[in-house]
C-alpha positions, -999 to +999 in steps of 0.1 A: -460+235-026-439+206-017-405+214-006-412+252+001-380+267+014-380+304+017-378+328+047-376+314+083-411+310+098-425+337+121-448+326+149-469+357+161-502+364+176-532+361+156-553+393+148-587+397+133-572+406+099-559+371+096-591+354+096-597+354+060-564+339+052-569+314+081-600+300+064-581+293+033-552+277+051-575+254+071-594+244+040-560+234+022-548+215+054-581+196+058-582+186+021-546+172+026-554+154+056-584+137+041-562+126+012-534+112+033-558+094+056-580+082+028-610+092+049-630+118+034-659+133+054-694+118+047-706+124+012-670+136+002-678+170+019-652+187+040-658+189+077-686+213+086-665+227+116-628+223+109-623+252+133-655+253+149-670+276+124-664+314+119-685+328+147-667+305+171-634+314+157-641+351+161-653+344+196-623+326+206-600+352+193-620+380+212-621+360+245-586+343+243-563+365+222-533+350+240-543+316+231-544+324+193-512+321+171-502+319+134-471+309+116-462+330+084-435+324+058-430+354+035-460+369+051-481+341+040-504+324+067-491+287+067-504+275+102-524+284+133-533+273+167-562+285+189-566+276+226-592+285+252-588+286+291-620+281+312-621+279+349-586+264+351-591+240+319-571+246+290-583+232+256-568+231+220-596+244+197-576+240+165-541+235+153-531+230+116-501+234+093-507+242+055-494+216+032-460+223+018-448+237+052-450+205+073-421+188+086-403+221+096-414+220+132-442+246+128-469+225+146-447+221+175-439+257+178-475+267+174-485+240+200-460+255+224-472+290+219-508+279+226-497+258+256-481+289+272-516+304+274-524+275+297-492+273+316-510+274+350-541+254+340-548+223+360-558+202+331-557+202+293-578+187+265-575+183+226-589+161+200-561+150+176-563+140+141-551+106+130-519+121+116-489+102+132-469+135+136-496+153+155-502+124+178-464+121+184-463+159+192-492+158+216-476+127+233-443+146+238-462+175+253-475+153+280-509+144+268-524+108+272-539+096+240-573+079+244-583+060+210-618+069+197-642+061+170-665+083+149-701+073+139-714+085+105-743+079+082-780+084+078-801+081+109-826+054+108-857+073+118-878+043+125-853+034+152-859+066+172-874+061+205-899+084+222-885+115+236-893+109+271-884+136+295-859+154+272-871+191+267-858+220+248-834+241+267-827+278+264-803+304+279-819+300+313-805+264+314-768+275+310-763+273+349-775+238+350-754+229+321-724+246+339-731+223+369-730+192+347-699+202+330-680+209+363-686+173+373-676+159+341-648+182+329-638+199+360-649+233+343-679+247+327-679+257+291-689+292+301-689+316+273-683+288+247-717+272+252-733+306+252-716+314+219-728+280+203-764+289+213-761+324+200-748+310+167-779+288+162-772+255+179-801+241+200-799+231+236-816+198+249-821+193+286-829+163+307-835+173+343-862+149+353-848+135+386-814+144+402-793+164+379-791+142+346-777+163+315-778+182+284-770+180+247-761+205+220-772+199+186-766+219+153-770+199+120-757+170+141-750+161+177-722+184+191-721+177+229-737+151+252-730+155+289-749+137+317-746+123+352-754+088+341-752+066+309-791+062+307-796+099+307-767+102+281-783+077+258-817+095+260-800+128+252-781+113+223-813+098+209-830+132+212-800+150+194-801+125+166-839+130+162-831+167+159-803+163+135-808+174+098-791+165+066-787+132+048-756+122+069-746+131+105-716+124+125-712+116+161-677+123+173-650+109+197-667+077+211-640+064+234-639+029+250-658+042+281-687+055+261-702+022+252-738+037+259-729+058+229-717+030+207-750+011+215-771+042+204-752+048+172-754+012+160-790+010+167-796+044+149-780+027+118-746+048+118-712+032+108-682+033+131-646+041+119-615+051+138-611+088+145-582+108+163-576+102+199-589+124+227-558+137+243-556+150+279-532+159+308-535+170+342-567+171+360-599+170+338-627+153+355-639+119+345-652+129+310-679+101+312-707+099+302-696+125+279-692+132+240-672+164+235-675+191+208-643+188+188-634+224+190-645+236+225-642+200+240 
């Protein structure tokens, strides 16, 4: 596909009929990214959530149709962007350009379309890949880039501490989680957190004392959000204990998340660079906090 030069690209709104083609395009882009970076996912498998998974993609399309865009060439889907807007906080859930169509300005055009959905947002968040073009594009759009690490490997089960006061959560704890989110992100996850739970994710809550925090875990930790580092560490340990599979990943450990660096090292995981967290405007302190890479 290198050097494809045919019809001019068309940027248009995404519709439900685009979802099957979207999955194939995302897979091709992800494989290309891993090959160029030389950093395959753990065990050589592709990421388990390149766009947050099919249920989340469909939910985003239903809730935020004005934030979902695709690029086509000769009616072939060759790129996409999806963004959400929650309580004045805009986030980019996904952006990719299919191999063979890169270098034609499609990424910037897709980002501009998605940013239009958040034109009046007070803040914005996204997680970049390590691709230099992507990082340049986000910087030019006014985002500050905060370098981050990713921890992967098999959890040393012998290192897991006692669970303490962390308990299983449910839908009745979503108001508590929203309160924590507003203090950390400046906005609640709202329907995104609800959707994660309905798709099978599990909620962990630490509310022993004043506020504290929550975690979301699927096969691996997805979100850790707390009012203090001690609570965040306890929740990350609990999420690692709930994780399944031979390998797990803990995403987006920035320099101000040393509590998380300590936990993953003690749990036997390995650190390597990942793409930066990018933010602009008013977002809240985002600490102590580990974001979901799709709903941030």
